[in-house]
C-alpha positions in Angstrom: -5.5 -12.9 14.7 -1.9 -13.2 15.7 -0.3 -10.3 17.6 3.5 -9.9 17.1 5.9 -8.1 19.4 9.6 -7.6 19.1 11.4 -10.4 20.9 8.2 -12.5 21.4 7.9 -15.7 19.4 8.7 -15.5 15.6 10.3 -12.4 14.2 8.3 -10.2 11.8 10.5 -11.3 9.0 9.9 -15.0 9.9 6.1 -14.5 9.9 6.3 -12.7 6.5 8.5 -15.4 5.1 5.7 -17.9 6.0 3.1 -16.1 3.8 5.2 -14.2 1.3 6.7 -16.3 -1.5 8.7 -15.6 -4.7 6.3 -14.3 -7.3 3.7 -13.1 -4.8 1.4 -10.1 -5.2 2.0 -7.5 -2.4 -0.3 -4.6 -1.8 1.1 -1.8 0.3 -0.7 1.2 1.9 0.6 4.8 1.9 0.7 7.8 -0.3 4.2 9.0 -1.1 5.9 8.5 2.3 2.7 9.3 4.3 1.2 6.4 6.1 3.6 3.8 4.7 4.2 0.6 6.7 8.0 1.3 6.9 8.7 -1.5 9.4 6.9 -4.1 7.3 8.6 -3.0 4.1 12.0 -3.4 5.7 10.8 -6.9 6.9 9.9 -7.8 3.3 13.5 -6.9 2.3 14.8 -9.2 5.0 12.7 -12.2 3.7 14.6 -12.1 0.4 11.4 -12.9 -1.5 11.9 -12.0 -5.2 9.9 -11.4 -8.4 7.2 -9.6 -6.4 4.3 -7.8 -8.0 3.8 -4.6 -5.8 0.5 -2.8 -5.8 0.8 0.6 -4.4 -0.1 4.2 -5.2 3.6 4.8 -5.8 7.0 3.3 -5.1 8.4 5.7 -2.4 11.6 7.6 -3.1 15.2 6.5 -3.6 16.3 4.8 -0.4 13.0 5.2 1.4 9.7 3.3 1.5 9.2 0.9 -1.3 12.3 2.3 -2.9 14.3 -0.1 -0.8 12.7 -3.1 -2.5 13.8 -1.7 -5.9 17.3 -1.3 -4.6 17.3 -5.0 -3.4 16.1 -6.2 -6.8 13.0 -7.9 -5.3 10.4 -6.3 -7.5 9.4 -7.7 -10.9 6.2 -5.7 -11.6 4.6 -2.6 -10.3 0.9 -1.6 -10.4 0.7 2.0 -9.4 -0.7 5.4 -10.3 2.4 7.6 -9.8 6.1 6.9 -9.7 7.7 10.3 -10.4 9.7 10.6 -7.2 11.9 7.6 -7.7 15.0 7.8 -10.0 15.9 4.2 -9.6 12.4 3.2 -10.7 12.8 5.2 -13.9 16.2 3.6 -14.6 14.9 0.0 -14.1 11.8 0.7 -16.1 13.7 2.2 -19.0 16.3 -0.6 -18.9 13.5 -3.2 -19.2 14.2 -4.6 -15.8 10.8 -3.7 -14.4 7.3 -4.3 -15.7 4.9 -1.4 -15.0 1.1 -1.2 -15.1 -0.1 2.4 -14.7 -3.6 2.8 -13.3 -5.5 6.0 -12.8 -5.5 6.8 -9.1 -9.2 6.5 -8.5 -9.4 3.3 -10.5 -6.6 1.9 -8.5 -8.4 2.6 -5.2 -11.6 1.1 -6.6 -9.8 -2.0 -7.9 -8.5 -2.6 -4.4 -11.8 -1.9 -2.8 -13.6 -4.2 -5.3 -11.1 -7.0 -4.6 -11.7 -6.7 -0.9 -15.5 -6.7 -1.4 -15.4 -9.9 -3.6 -16.2 -8.0 -6.8 -14.2 -9.5 -9.6 -14.6 -6.6 -12.1 -16.4 -3.3 -12.7 -16.9 -0.7 -15.4 -15.7 2.9 -15.4 -15.4 5.7 -17.9 -12.0 6.7 -16.7 -9.4 5.8 -19.3 -11.7 5.1 -22.2 -10.0 6.1 -25.4 -6.5 6.0 -23.9 -3.7 3.4 -23.6 -5.1 2.6 -20.2 -8.1 0.9 -21.9 -6.2 -1.0 -24.6 -6.9 -4.7 -24.7 -9.7 -4.5 -22.0 -13.4 -5.3 -22.6 -15.7 -2.3 -23.2 -19.4 -2.0 -22.7 -21.9 0.7 -23.5 -24.3 1.9 -20.7 -26.9 4.6 -21.3 -25.2 5.7 -24.4 -21.7 6.0 -22.8 -18.7 3.7 -23.4 -17.1 2.1 -20.3 -14.0 0.0 -19.8 -13.8 -3.0 -17.6 -11.3 -3.0 -14.8 -10.5 -6.1 -12.6 -10.6 -6.1 -8.9 -7.2 -6.7 -7.1 -6.7 -9.4 -4.5 -3.2 -9.5 -3.1 -1.5 -12.5 -1.5 -0.3 -10.2 1.3 -1.3 -6.7 2.3 0.8 -4.4 4.5 -0.8 -1.3 6.2 0.1 1.3 8.7 -2.3 2.5 11.3 -2.1 5.1 14.1 -4.1 3.2 16.7 -5.1 -0.5 16.9 -6.5 -2.7 19.6 -5.4 -6.3 20.2 -8.4 -7.5 18.1 -6.9 -5.9 15.1 -9.4 -3.0 14.7 -7.5 -0.1 13.1 -7.8 3.7 13.2 -5.8 5.9 10.8 -4.6 9.4 11.4 -5.5 12.3 9.0 -3.9 12.0 5.5 -2.0 8.8 6.6 -5.3 7.1 6.1 -5.0 7.3 2.2 -4.8 3.9 0.6 -4.5 1.9 3.8 -8.2 1.0 4.3 -8.7 -0.5 0.8 -5.3 -2.2 0.9 -6.2 -3.8 4.2 -9.3 -5.4 2.8 -7.7 -6.6 -0.4 -5.2 -9.0 1.1 -5.7 -12.7 1.6 -3.3 -12.1 4.5 -3.1 -8.6 6.0 -0.4 -7.5 8.4 -0.8 -4.2 10.1 1.7 -2.1 12.0 0.4 0.5 14.5 1.9 3.3 16.4 -0.3 2.8 19.4 -1.8 -0.6 20.5 -4.6 -0.6 23.1 -6.6 -3.3 24.8 -9.9 -4.8 23.6 -12.8 -2.4 23.7 -10.6 0.7 24.1 -11.4 2.0 20.6 -14.9 3.4 20.2 -16.6 1.2 17.6 -17.7 4.3 15.8 -14.1 5.2 15.2 -13.0 1.9 13.7 -12.0 2.3 10.1 -10.7 -1.2 9.3 -12.5 -4.0 11.4 -10.2 -6.6 12.9 -11.7 -9.3 10.8 -9.5 -8.1 7.9 -6.3 -8.2 9.9 -4.4 -11.4 10.5 -1.3 -10.1 12.2 -0.5 -6.9 14.2 2.9 -5.5 15.1 3.9 -2.5 17.2 5.5 0.1 14.9 8.9 1.4 16.0 9.3 5.1 16.7 10.9 6.8 13.7 11.1 10.1 11.9 8.2 10.5 9.5 9.9 11.6 6.2 8.3 14.1 3.8 9.1 13.8 0.1 9.1 17.5 -0.6 8.8 20.0 2.2 7.3 23.3 1.1 6.9 26.2 3.5 6.0 29.9 3.3 8.9 32.3 4.0 8.8 33.8 7.5 7.8 37.5 7.3 10.7 38.5 9.4 13.1 36.7 7.1 11.9 38.9 4.2 12.8 42.1 6.0 16.3 43.4 5.0 
């Protein structure tokens, strides 16, 4: 596994350029703006790679997260379960500039997990009888109809972890865990960014979520404000007093 640091050896964009090519499939962790590999997404933009197929729960928001790759015109196809926070996405889709494959959220997670586990396909009841199942093989099991879904293997996976050691073992924090573990295993090449990087053996093996065998490159994440798509709070009791 190669460890990357700012100013040491090749830049992150140069390393990405070595594995990310035009037409590649890119799997990206995160849920909304939580747990997204923001530094790595920006590095993808710097590579200039185009006609990408992006596999992610969603495409960020306008100007943030994966939304910046839509702005730069680098995405040809999106495989996702939710895209309702991004106006540019809707514009490109309705204009026929973007191909979209909608996948039920649980099915998307399982397709990534299956790809990482070497399982080429599986059957699920989710989507049977809907447009999601059109054109896909069906099979009956125990009197119930199931649809076949294919596992997803990405050329490159990008994930964000809270803590990593120099062997690439990853630990995620709270809800920022989301899609990151399955995305990490589904990539032929996986690049992780981590907020905290410690030495070998400093993470309790029982706490490791993604083993380092799945991670080829590791980079220190830059400190940044963690954006929230929609902030909803309760009114303060004192504010309600007139």
